[in-house]
N, C-alpha and C positions, 0 to 999 in steps of 0.2 A: 264547046263553052255552051253556058248556061242563059236562060231567058230568065230575069231579077230583075226585081222590083225594090227601093231602100224606100223607107219610112222614114224622115227625120234627119233633116239638114242642118244640125245644128256644129259645134267643134266639135264634134267627134265624127259625126252620122258625114258631113260635107265630104270632106275626104277620103273615107271610107267607101262613097260610093264614089267616087273619081278611080281609085283601083280598079274597081272593079270594072270600069270602062278601060281602062288602061291593059289589064289583063284578059280584053278581049272578049267579054262577057256585053250581050246587049242589056240594056237598063237604065229602066224608066223612074220615077221618082215621085215622092208627093213629099211637101212641109206644105206645116198647117200656114206661116206667110210665102204665101204665094209669089213673092217677089224674089225671095230669094230659092224657092225650086227653080224659076227661071234664069236667073244668074248662072245656078249650076248648070243648066239645061245648057246654053248658050256656049258656058266654057269649055264642057263635054261634048258637046254636039249629041246631047241625047234628051229623049221625050220626059215632058213631065206631064202631070194627073194633076186636078183641082178634089179628086176623093181621093183617102186610101183603097177602097175600093175599086176602084177604077184603073189605079197603078196596078194593081194585084192581078188583075184580070191576066189569063191566060200565061202568066209568071209558072217556069219551075217553080223556083223559090224566091220566097218573098222574106226581105231583111228590114225588123223594123229598132230603131234606137231613137228613143224620146226620152222624157224627164222623170215619170215616178210610174207607179202605180194605174194612177185614174187616167193619165196619157194614155197609159198601154192599154190598157180597159177601151178608151176611146179611140184609137186608131184598130183596135182589132175586133171587138164584139158587137159594136153598134151595127144600125144598120149601112152605114157608109163604112164600116171596117173591112178590113183587109178581105176577114176571113165571109164576108158575103160575095167577095169577088173569086177569090182563090178554087181552084180544079181540086176535086178529088186526086188524090195523088200526089200534091203537091207539099211542097215542104215551109213551114213556116221558124225562119231564126230569129230569135228577139236577145236584140244586144243591149238591152234596157239596164240600168242595175237598179232593181225591184226587189220585191220580195218574192220569198221561194213559192208563200200562197198564190197568189196572182201567176207566179207562174204555172204552178197546178191545175188552176182555174182554167187559164188559156188552152195548157193542153189536152186538159180534159173537154174541152169545146173541139175543138181542132181537130182530135179522137173520134168524136161523135160525127162527122163529116169526113172520115176517113184522109186527113191532113197531116201531116206529120211535123213534130213543134221539135223542136229545140232551144231551151233556154242557154243563152249563150253571151253573158257579161263580159266585160275584157276591161284590162287594166292595159296602161302603158301612157295612157293623157294624152294632151291634145299632138305634141311631139311624135306620139308613139301612133298615130292613128295619118296624122301626114307623113310618117315617115313606111307605114305601109308594116311596122313591128309591133303590133299588140300582140299581148298573152292573151288568147281567149279561155275561159272557161264554161265548159254542157255539161249539160244534165239532158238526156232523155233516151231515146233508144240505138241502138250500134249501127244498127244498120241505116237508120235515117242521118246519123251522123256522119257515117262513112260517106253516102251520097251528097252531102252538104260540106264538106272538111276542103275540097279542091277549090270550091268557089271562095268559102272563106279565107283559103291561106291568100288569098288575093291581098290582105292585109292585114295579113297576122305571120311573127315568126315564131307561133308555138302557139296550137289549139288542140286541148284533150278532153275525151270525155271522162267525169269523173263519176257517171254513176247515172240514177233515172230523172226526170225532170224533179227541177229544183236543184240541184245538186249544184248546179252551174253557179245560181247565186248562191247558196250557202259557200260557195270557197269564194267567192267572190266577199263578201260578208268577212270572212277571216284574214283576205287580203288588206280589204282597209282598216281592221283590227290590227294589224301587224304593222300598216304605216301610220297610225296614230299613235302610236307606243314609240318608232322611231325617228317621227318629225318632232315629239316632245323631247328625246333623248337627247338630239341632233340642236337643238333651243336651247335646251338648257348648255350644254356642252360649249354652243358658241357663245352666247351670254356669261357663264364662267370666263373663259375664255379674255372676256375682251374687260370684262372687273376686274381680271387678274392684270390687264396690262400687256395681254400675248398678242404677237403676229398673227391672225387670224390665219393669213397664208400659209404661213410656214405650219403653225399647231394642225391644219387638215394638209399638208402635204405629206407630214409624218404619219400624222394615227391613221391616215385609211389605208396604208400598208398594210396596218393591223386587224385585228378583231374588232375594232371600230368601223370598219369601213361599213357602206351603203348604197345603194343606189340615191338614195335622199342626199347623203354627202355630198359623191362626185357629182351631181347636176346641179343641188339645188344651195350649198353653202356660200359662193359668194355672191350671191344674192342676197341671202339671206344675212348676211356680213352687212351690204351698201343697202340693207335697210328698205330692198326692191321685192316687192309680191303680186305682179303681174304677170306670171311664167306657169301658167297651169294651173291644175284643179280646183275651183272655188269652193270657198269655205261653205256656202250655201248649201253646195251639192255632198259635201262629205258630212254635214251634219244631217244628211239624209240618209247618207248612207250607215251613219255610224246607229243614228236611229230606228233603221231597221235592223241592222244589227242587233241593240240590245235588246229591243224586241222578241227578236229569236230567241236570244238568250233567257229571258224572262218565260219563254216556254220550253226551251230543253232543259235549262237547270242549271246551264252554264255562270259561271261567274266572273264579270270581265267590269272587275276595280278601276282597273286604267283608263280603258275604253270611256268609263261614262266620265269619270274624272277628265281625261282629253276631250272630250263632248264640252264640257261644262266653262274646260279652258276654252274653245271656239266660241262658246256662246260671248264669250270676252269680248272677244277679237271681233264679234258681227258689232257689239256694243260701241267698240270704237271706231264704226263708220267702214270694218274690215269686209263684209257681206260676199263681195267680188275678189278679195284679195286669195292668194292662191293658199295650200294647207300649210305651206314653209313658214307663214306669217304665226303661229302661233309665238315667235323670239318677238314678235312686234308688242305682244303682252309686258314679257319679261322686262323690255328695255323701256316698257312711255314713261316710268319713272325714275330713266335716267338723266341726269343734270348734267 
């Protein structure tokens, strides 16, 4: 079993850190809001610290899962960041969905200190984190990944190395690009079904047995049909992710017209007050003018 720290106890990090405890690892946590760190430590009978640096001291592996590039730099590269507390030979694993650039920046800083680094964004949402069945997309050195993977497996059903540092973040961009298109298609299909007077339950029961089937259809169509959008990844975070993908696309010369369009559709849902609605709320935009 490993000595590990987990930095960031949001809707993903809180259960992920808990799974580490359940699998027998010795876990210390840090969270920007101390009350949440204290609550986690009481629930899992483990230690929390007041700074990322303190949490990282003496650990074999330090995991990070925060909001964006700036948050990530704050908890890793500053005087009170984890790199300031980690020992030579330790491993830093970043589960934040962030840019490939910041992954390479932190990877270079870690390398200078003889610390291994893996960028490892996740997919599966809050439910995947709570059930310990996340998909982890990793970039970094193969030997470093091999050391970290048995611990990552505490909350992952699939963890794969995709290439050098940054490859994990680039793969997560592919993931979000694909999801954006699927959710828009499902929203339009359900909108059409309702407009045509069809029974949504029966329609999906049939088409989900064929080529139209998707995770979004299986897991979100009922709540979408009912106009309920509090079941997963928030639009604010999806737009952050799509923004990262679109910026990377401008650099690498790829063309993402559908992704850019869906990003604009999400901005319209935000204007409707749906910032914290889940990504399936694209349907709400189509349904807003229904009499």
